[in-house]
KOLFIKOL-724587 format. One record per atom (N, C-alpha, C, O): residue number from 1; atom name; x, y, z. Coordinates in pm, whole numbers, plus 50000, padded with zeros to 5 digits. Last residue first. Example, Ala and Ser with C-alpha at 12.3 -4.5 7.8 and 13.67 -1.06 7.14 Angstrom:
% residues 2
<i: 2, at: N, c1: 51285, c2: 49775, c3: 50708>
<i: 2, at: CA, c1: 51367, c2: 49894, c3: 50714>
<i: 2, at: C, c1: 51290, c2: 50003, c3: 50787>
<i: 2, at: O, c1: 51341, c2: 50114, c3: 50804>
<i: 1, at: N, c1: 51319, c2: 49431, c3: 50780>
<i: 1, at: CA, c1: 51230, c2: 49550, c3: 50780>
<i: 1, at: C, c1: 51320, c2: 49670, c3: 50780>
<i: 1, at: O, c1: 51424, c2: 49668, c3: 50846>
//
This chain:
% residues 60
<i: 60, at: N, c1: 58616, c2: 62903, c3: 08069>
<i: 60, at: CA, c1: 58600, c2: 62758, c3: 08067>
<i: 60, at: C, c1: 58506, c2: 62713, c3: 08176>
<i: 60, at: O, c1: 58480, c2: 62593, c3: 08190>
<i: 59, at: N, c1: 58662, c2: 63173, c3: 07852>
<i: 59, at: CA, c1: 58597, c2: 63125, c3: 07973>
<i: 59, at: C, c1: 58577, c2: 62975, c3: 07964>
<i: 59, at: O, c1: 58527, c2: 62925, c3: 07863>
<i: 58, at: N, c1: 58970, c2: 63254, c3: 07716>
<i: 58, at: CA, c1: 58841, c2: 63189, c3: 07688>
<i: 58, at: C, c1: 58786, c2: 63136, c3: 07820>
<i: 58, at: O, c1: 58855, c2: 63064, c3: 07892>
<i: 57, at: N, c1: 59140, c2: 63567, c3: 07678>
<i: 57, at: CA, c1: 59125, c2: 63435, c3: 07740>
<i: 57, at: C, c1: 58984, c2: 63384, c3: 07709>
<i: 57, at: O, c1: 58893, c2: 63461, c3: 07680>
<i: 56, at: N, c1: 59226, c2: 63733, c3: 07370>
<i: 56, at: CA, c1: 59148, c2: 63720, c3: 07494>
<i: 56, at: C, c1: 59147, c2: 63578, c3: 07546>
<i: 56, at: O, c1: 59153, c2: 63481, c3: 07470>
<i: 55, at: N, c1: 59360, c2: 63969, c3: 07181>
<i: 55, at: CA, c1: 59394, c2: 63833, c3: 07224>
<i: 55, at: C, c1: 59331, c2: 63815, c3: 07362>
<i: 55, at: O, c1: 59377, c2: 63875, c3: 07460>
<i: 54, at: N, c1: 59305, c2: 64174, c3: 06897>
<i: 54, at: CA, c1: 59278, c2: 64142, c3: 07037>
<i: 54, at: C, c1: 59312, c2: 63995, c3: 07060>
<i: 54, at: O, c1: 59294, c2: 63910, c3: 06973>
<i: 53, at: N, c1: 59350, c2: 64441, c3: 06673>
<i: 53, at: CA, c1: 59398, c2: 64311, c3: 06720>
<i: 53, at: C, c1: 59355, c2: 64294, c3: 06864>
<i: 53, at: O, c1: 59367, c2: 64386, c3: 06944>
<i: 52, at: N, c1: 59319, c2: 64643, c3: 06384>
<i: 52, at: CA, c1: 59260, c2: 64598, c3: 06511>
<i: 52, at: C, c1: 59314, c2: 64459, c3: 06544>
<i: 52, at: O, c1: 59324, c2: 64372, c3: 06458>
<i: 51, at: N, c1: 59467, c2: 64700, c3: 06163>
<i: 51, at: CA, c1: 59402, c2: 64814, c3: 06229>
<i: 51, at: C, c1: 59339, c2: 64775, c3: 06362>
<i: 51, at: O, c1: 59307, c2: 64862, c3: 06444>
<i: 50, at: N, c1: 59730, c2: 64620, c3: 05955>
<i: 50, at: CA, c1: 59659, c2: 64578, c3: 06076>
<i: 50, at: C, c1: 59599, c2: 64700, c3: 06145>
<i: 50, at: O, c1: 59672, c2: 64792, c3: 06182>
<i: 49, at: N, c1: 59694, c2: 64653, c3: 05608>
<i: 49, at: CA, c1: 59750, c2: 64711, c3: 05730>
<i: 49, at: C, c1: 59664, c2: 64669, c3: 05850>
<i: 49, at: O, c1: 59541, c2: 64681, c3: 05846>
<i: 48, at: N, c1: 59574, c2: 64580, c3: 05369>
<i: 48, at: CA, c1: 59690, c2: 64502, c3: 05418>
<i: 48, at: C, c1: 59759, c2: 64561, c3: 05540>
<i: 48, at: O, c1: 59871, c2: 64522, c3: 05573>
<i: 47, at: N, c1: 59345, c2: 64743, c3: 05371>
<i: 47, at: CA, c1: 59451, c2: 64766, c3: 05273>
<i: 47, at: C, c1: 59583, c2: 64704, c3: 05321>
<i: 47, at: O, c1: 59688, c2: 64767, c3: 05315>
<i: 46, at: N, c1: 59291, c2: 64658, c3: 05697>
<i: 46, at: CA, c1: 59240, c2: 64743, c3: 05589>
<i: 46, at: C, c1: 59359, c2: 64774, c3: 05500>
<i: 46, at: O, c1: 59462, c2: 64824, c3: 05547>
<i: 45, at: N, c1: 59217, c2: 64385, c3: 05917>
<i: 45, at: CA, c1: 59308, c2: 64456, c3: 05828>
<i: 45, at: C, c1: 59230, c2: 64547, c3: 05735>
<i: 45, at: O, c1: 59116, c2: 64517, c3: 05699>
<i: 44, at: N, c1: 59186, c2: 64248, c3: 06234>
<i: 44, at: CA, c1: 59119, c2: 64317, c3: 06124>
<i: 44, at: C, c1: 59222, c2: 64398, c3: 06047>
<i: 44, at: O, c1: 59303, c2: 64471, c3: 06105>
<i: 43, at: N, c1: 59158, c2: 63967, c3: 06451>
<i: 43, at: CA, c1: 59238, c2: 64062, c3: 06376>
<i: 43, at: C, c1: 59154, c2: 64124, c3: 06266>
<i: 43, at: O, c1: 59063, c2: 64061, c3: 06211>
<i: 42, at: N, c1: 59145, c2: 63792, c3: 06749>
<i: 42, at: CA, c1: 59066, c2: 63867, c3: 06652>
<i: 42, at: C, c1: 59158, c2: 63967, c3: 06584>
<i: 42, at: O, c1: 59229, c2: 64042, c3: 06651>
<i: 41, at: N, c1: 59181, c2: 63490, c3: 06919>
<i: 41, at: CA, c1: 59250, c2: 63595, c3: 06844>
<i: 41, at: C, c1: 59150, c2: 63660, c3: 06749>
<i: 41, at: O, c1: 59079, c2: 63590, c3: 06677>
<i: 40, at: N, c1: 59162, c2: 63340, c3: 07221>
<i: 40, at: CA, c1: 59079, c2: 63383, c3: 07109>
<i: 40, at: C, c1: 59145, c2: 63505, c3: 07045>
<i: 40, at: O, c1: 59162, c2: 63609, c3: 07108>
<i: 39, at: N, c1: 59369, c2: 63084, c3: 07332>
<i: 39, at: CA, c1: 59353, c2: 63230, c3: 07321>
<i: 39, at: C, c1: 59264, c2: 63258, c3: 07201>
<i: 39, at: O, c1: 59288, c2: 63206, c3: 07092>
<i: 38, at: N, c1: 59413, c2: 62816, c3: 07558>
<i: 38, at: CA, c1: 59354, c2: 62866, c3: 07434>
<i: 38, at: C, c1: 59330, c2: 63017, c3: 07439>
<i: 38, at: O, c1: 59277, c2: 63070, c3: 07536>
<i: 37, at: N, c1: 59739, c2: 62742, c3: 07698>
<i: 37, at: CA, c1: 59598, c2: 62777, c3: 07714>
<i: 37, at: C, c1: 59544, c2: 62835, c3: 07584>
<i: 37, at: O, c1: 59618, c2: 62896, c3: 07507>
<i: 36, at: N, c1: 60015, c2: 62691, c3: 07686>
<i: 36, at: CA, c1: 59923, c2: 62602, c3: 07613>
<i: 36, at: C, c1: 59774, c2: 62631, c3: 07636>
<i: 36, at: O, c1: 59690, c2: 62550, c3: 07595>
<i: 35, at: N, c1: 60220, c2: 62850, c3: 07775>
<i: 35, at: CA, c1: 60138, c2: 62783, c3: 07877>
<i: 35, at: C, c1: 60031, c2: 62691, c3: 07818>
<i: 35, at: O, c1: 59963, c2: 62620, c3: 07892>
<i: 34, at: N, c1: 60360, c2: 62905, c3: 07523>
<i: 34, at: CA, c1: 60429, c2: 62891, c3: 07652>
<i: 34, at: C, c1: 60345, c2: 62808, c3: 07749>
<i: 34, at: O, c1: 60393, c2: 62708, c3: 07801>
<i: 33, at: N, c1: 60199, c2: 62936, c3: 07306>
<i: 33, at: CA, c1: 60315, c2: 62848, c3: 07289>
<i: 33, at: C, c1: 60392, c2: 62828, c3: 07419>
<i: 33, at: O, c1: 60480, c2: 62742, c3: 07425>
<i: 32, at: N, c1: 59850, c2: 62919, c3: 07340>
<i: 32, at: CA, c1: 59972, c2: 62988, c3: 07379>
<i: 32, at: C, c1: 60090, c2: 62891, c3: 07366>
<i: 32, at: O, c1: 60080, c2: 62777, c3: 07411>
<i: 31, at: N, c1: 59652, c2: 62823, c3: 07060>
<i: 31, at: CA, c1: 59706, c2: 62792, c3: 07192>
<i: 31, at: C, c1: 59834, c2: 62871, c3: 07217>
<i: 31, at: O, c1: 59916, c2: 62889, c3: 07127>
<i: 30, at: N, c1: 59394, c2: 63004, c3: 06910>
<i: 30, at: CA, c1: 59535, c2: 62964, c3: 06900>
<i: 30, at: C, c1: 59583, c2: 62935, c3: 07041>
<i: 30, at: O, c1: 59559, c2: 63013, c3: 07133>
<i: 29, at: N, c1: 59101, c2: 63048, c3: 06730>
<i: 29, at: CA, c1: 59160, c2: 63007, c3: 06857>
<i: 29, at: C, c1: 59301, c2: 62958, c3: 06830>
<i: 29, at: O, c1: 59325, c2: 62879, c3: 06739>
<i: 28, at: N, c1: 58983, c2: 63343, c3: 06548>
<i: 28, at: CA, c1: 59020, c2: 63203, c3: 06561>
<i: 28, at: C, c1: 59082, c2: 63177, c3: 06697>
<i: 28, at: O, c1: 59113, c2: 63271, c3: 06770>
<i: 27, at: N, c1: 58867, c2: 63567, c3: 06315>
<i: 27, at: CA, c1: 58858, c2: 63528, c3: 06456>
<i: 27, at: C, c1: 58890, c2: 63379, c3: 06462>
<i: 27, at: O, c1: 58831, c2: 63299, c3: 06390>
<i: 26, at: N, c1: 58932, c2: 63829, c3: 06083>
<i: 26, at: CA, c1: 58949, c2: 63690, c3: 06123>
<i: 26, at: C, c1: 58930, c2: 63676, c3: 06274>
<i: 26, at: O, c1: 58972, c2: 63762, c3: 06351>
<i: 25, at: N, c1: 58908, c2: 64025, c3: 05796>
<i: 25, at: CA, c1: 58864, c2: 64008, c3: 05934>
<i: 25, at: C, c1: 58869, c2: 63860, c3: 05969>
<i: 25, at: O, c1: 58816, c2: 63776, c3: 05896>
<i: 24, at: N, c1: 59046, c2: 64007, c3: 05543>
<i: 24, at: CA, c1: 59028, c2: 64134, c3: 05614>
<i: 24, at: C, c1: 58993, c2: 64121, c3: 05761>
<i: 24, at: O, c1: 59042, c2: 64199, c3: 05843>
<i: 23, at: N, c1: 59305, c2: 63808, c3: 05442>
<i: 23, at: CA, c1: 59166, c2: 63800, c3: 05489>
<i: 23, at: C, c1: 59143, c2: 63921, c3: 05578>
<i: 23, at: O, c1: 59212, c2: 63938, c3: 05679>
<i: 22, at: N, c1: 59568, c2: 63867, c3: 05397>
<i: 22, at: CA, c1: 59485, c2: 63844, c3: 05278>
<i: 22, at: C, c1: 59336, c2: 63829, c3: 05313>
<i: 22, at: O, c1: 59251, c2: 63837, c3: 05224>
<i: 21, at: N, c1: 59731, c2: 63884, c3: 05615>
<i: 21, at: CA, c1: 59658, c2: 64005, c3: 05579>
<i: 21, at: C, c1: 59567, c2: 63986, c3: 05457>
<i: 21, at: O, c1: 59496, c2: 64078, c3: 05418>
<i: 20, at: N, c1: 59789, c2: 63671, c3: 05867>
<i: 20, at: CA, c1: 59762, c2: 63669, c3: 05724>
<i: 20, at: C, c1: 59674, c2: 63788, c3: 05687>
<i: 20, at: O, c1: 59556, c2: 63792, c3: 05723>
<i: 19, at: N, c1: 60050, c2: 63691, c3: 06105>
<i: 19, at: CA, c1: 59910, c2: 63718, c3: 06071>
<i: 19, at: C, c1: 59896, c2: 63729, c3: 05920>
<i: 19, at: O, c1: 59980, c2: 63788, c3: 05853>
<i: 18, at: N, c1: 60248, c2: 63513, c3: 06328>
<i: 18, at: CA, c1: 60235, c2: 63561, c3: 06190>
<i: 18, at: C, c1: 60088, c2: 63574, c3: 06156>
<i: 18, at: O, c1: 60010, c2: 63481, c3: 06175>
<i: 17, at: N, c1: 60345, c2: 63610, c3: 06656>
<i: 17, at: CA, c1: 60253, c2: 63537, c3: 06568>
<i: 17, at: C, c1: 60257, c2: 63598, c3: 06429>
<i: 17, at: O, c1: 60267, c2: 63720, c3: 06413>
<i: 16, at: N, c1: 60494, c2: 63580, c3: 06969>
<i: 16, at: CA, c1: 60508, c2: 63631, c3: 06834>
<i: 16, at: C, c1: 60423, c2: 63545, c3: 06741>
<i: 16, at: O, c1: 60428, c2: 63422, c3: 06747>
<i: 15, at: N, c1: 60426, c2: 63672, c3: 07299>
<i: 15, at: CA, c1: 60407, c2: 63573, c3: 07194>
<i: 15, at: C, c1: 60424, c2: 63643, c3: 07060>
<i: 15, at: O, c1: 60373, c2: 63754, c3: 07040>
<i: 14, at: N, c1: 60536, c2: 63720, c3: 07627>
<i: 14, at: CA, c1: 60525, c2: 63775, c3: 07492>
<i: 14, at: C, c1: 60521, c2: 63663, c3: 07391>
<i: 14, at: O, c1: 60603, c2: 63570, c3: 07395>
<i: 13, at: N, c1: 60335, c2: 63609, c3: 07905>
<i: 13, at: CA, c1: 60456, c2: 63600, c3: 07823>
<i: 13, at: C, c1: 60430, c2: 63665, c3: 07687>
<i: 13, at: O, c1: 60318, c2: 63665, c3: 07637>
<i: 12, at: N, c1: 60106, c2: 63599, c3: 08057>
<i: 12, at: CA, c1: 60165, c2: 63730, c3: 08032>
<i: 12, at: C, c1: 60299, c2: 63726, c3: 07959>
<i: 12, at: O, c1: 60368, c2: 63827, c3: 07950>
<i: 11, at: N, c1: 59944, c2: 63380, c3: 08093>
<i: 11, at: CA, c1: 60076, c2: 63376, c3: 08158>
<i: 11, at: C, c1: 60156, c2: 63505, c3: 08138>
<i: 11, at: O, c1: 60263, c2: 63520, c3: 08197>
<i: 10, at: N, c1: 59689, c2: 63476, c3: 07979>
<i: 10, at: CA, c1: 59700, c2: 63383, c3: 08093>
<i: 10, at: C, c1: 59834, c2: 63398, c3: 08167>
<i: 10, at: O, c1: 59837, c2: 63426, c3: 08287>
<i: 9, at: N, c1: 59707, c2: 63633, c3: 07755>
<i: 9, at: CA, c1: 59617, c2: 63678, c3: 07862>
<i: 9, at: C, c1: 59620, c2: 63587, c3: 07985>
<i: 9, at: O, c1: 59557, c2: 63620, c3: 08086>
<i: 8, at: N, c1: 60028, c2: 63699, c3: 07624>
<i: 8, at: CA, c1: 59928, c2: 63596, c3: 07653>
<i: 8, at: C, c1: 59840, c2: 63646, c3: 07767>
<i: 8, at: O, c1: 59892, c2: 63696, c3: 07867>
<i: 7, at: N, c1: 60093, c2: 63994, c3: 07440>
<i: 7, at: CA, c1: 60105, c2: 63920, c3: 07565>
<i: 7, at: C, c1: 59993, c2: 63819, c3: 07578>
<i: 7, at: O, c1: 59877, c2: 63848, c3: 07547>
<i: 6, at: N, c1: 60240, c2: 64007, c3: 07105>
<i: 6, at: CA, c1: 60140, c2: 64043, c3: 07206>
<i: 6, at: C, c1: 60164, c2: 63961, c3: 07331>
<i: 6, at: O, c1: 60245, c2: 63869, c3: 07331>
<i: 5, at: N, c1: 60351, c2: 64091, c3: 06783>
<i: 5, at: CA, c1: 60389, c2: 64046, c3: 06917>
<i: 5, at: C, c1: 60284, c2: 64097, c3: 07016>
<i: 5, at: O, c1: 60245, c2: 64213, c3: 07012>
<i: 4, at: N, c1: 60333, c2: 63987, c3: 06449>
<i: 4, at: CA, c1: 60273, c2: 64069, c3: 06554>
<i: 4, at: C, c1: 60310, c2: 64007, c3: 06689>
<i: 4, at: O, c1: 60302, c2: 63886, c3: 06707>
<i: 3, at: N, c1: 60421, c2: 63992, c3: 06108>
<i: 3, at: CA, c1: 60452, c2: 63944, c3: 06242>
<i: 3, at: C, c1: 60393, c2: 64042, c3: 06344>
<i: 3, at: O, c1: 60402, c2: 64164, c3: 06328>
<i: 2, at: N, c1: 60226, c2: 63918, c3: 05826>
<i: 2, at: CA, c1: 60276, c2: 64023, c3: 05916>
<i: 2, at: C, c1: 60305, c2: 63963, c3: 06052>
<i: 2, at: O, c1: 60222, c2: 63891, c3: 06107>
<i: 1, at: N, c1: 60236, c2: 63799, c3: 05495>
<i: 1, at: CA, c1: 60227, c2: 63770, c3: 05637>
<i: 1, at: C, c1: 60291, c2: 63884, c3: 05717>
<i: 1, at: O, c1: 60395, c2: 63938, c3: 05679>
//
């Protein structure tokens, strides 16, 4: 597991998240721990190293 810190696209608070490097490419929804809005998370790893990360708001 790799810890990654990013800003929530809604409330701009810093969020810390553990990322699983055993899956090379992942997209999932995670609620912000501060404002509870849904965030679409995309991560990509190569050789257990994070090479791409995005955290986007979801259109409602």
